[in-house]
N, C-alpha and C positions, 0 to 999 in steps of 0.2 A: 031892467031885470036884475035882481039881486037876491041872494040868500040872506045876507046880513047877519052879523053877530048879535046875539041877545044874551042878556044876563042869565037866562035859563040854561044856557050851554055851559056855564062855568062850573068847574069842579071845586074851586077854592084853592087849587094848587097853581100858583102863579106861573111856573114854567110851562106846565101842560096847557093852561088856559091861554097863554101867549102863543104857543104853537098852534092851537086850534083857531084862535082869533086870526092869526096870520094866514092859515090855510083857507079859512072862509073868505078872507079878503082877496086872496089870489084866485079862488074859484069865482068870486064876484068879478074880478078883472077879466077873467076868461069869458065869462058870460057877457060882459059889456062889450068886449072885442067882437064877439060873434054877433050879438044883437045889433050893434051899430054898423055891421057890414064892413069891418076893417079888412084890410088886405091880408093875404095868406101869411106873409112874414109876421105881421102883428099878432095874428091869432096863434101862429106857431110859437112865438115868443111867450105869449100868455100861457099857452098850454105847457110849455117847458117849465116855466116858472112855477106853476101850480104842481106839476108832476115832480119836479125836483124837491120842492118843500115836502110833499107827501112822502117821497122816498126817504128823506132824512127823518121825518117823524116816525114812519113805520120802522126804520132801522133802530130807532131808540126803543120802540116797542119790542123788537126782536131781541135787543140786548137784554131787556128785562125778562122776556119769555125764555131765553136760552138759560137763564139762571133759575127757571121754574118758580119765579116769584109772582107771577100774574095769574090769578084764577080766571081771567078773561081770555085765556089762550085761544079757544075756539072762536069766540066772537071777534077777536082782533084779526084772526086769519080770514074769517068770512068777510069782514069789512075791507081788508086789503084786496082780496080777490074781487069783490064787487066794485071797488074803486077802479081797479085796472080794467075791468070789463066795461064800465061806464065810459072811460076814456077811449078804449078801443072802439066801441060802438060810435062814439062821437067822431073819432078820426075817420072812420069809413063814411059816415054821413057827411062830414065836412068835405072829404075828398070828392064825393059825388055831387054835392049840392052847394058847397061854399058857405059863406057867411050869410045865412038867411034867417028870417024870423022863425020859421018852423024848426030849423036846426037849433037855434038858440032856445026855443021853448022846450024842445025835447031834452036838451042838455040841462036846462034849469030844473025841469021836473025830476030828472034822474039825480042830479047833484043835491037838490034840496031834500029829496027823500033819503038819500044816503046820509047827509049831515044830520037829519032828524033822528035817524036810527043809530048812528055811530059816534057822533060827537057827544061825549058824555056830559051829563048834567049832575044834579045832586046825587043820583044813584051811584055815581062813580066815586064819591068822596071817601069810601072805605077801602078801595082797592089799594094794595100795598104800594104800587108804583105812584099812585096819586098822593097817598099819605107821605111817602118819602120825598116826593118832589116838593 
């Protein structure tokens, strides 16, 4: 199971694309840990790794947003809230069911959908924070 980075996700801004590429890789590592039935500690480590990177990425967005330079304010807030909700639902499911194929499939579906909606591609190339990056 994997989401996988594709060139269609690229904005053309190397810093932003690197952040997104690393986030997708960490989400893939989390999916692999759950899908392969790894123990609780391994899944927790993968979850923390993905979550920590996302927090750092969203913090950079917040810095840009607090300066009122990003016209995507609402979309970024929605993306952040949905990401937190996906991880919260996963945590409940994982606590109840452990590392199982159904838990992995549900997580993959949610994360792949989130990435498709919020990891920008060509349409993001004109955002001020992308141009500046």
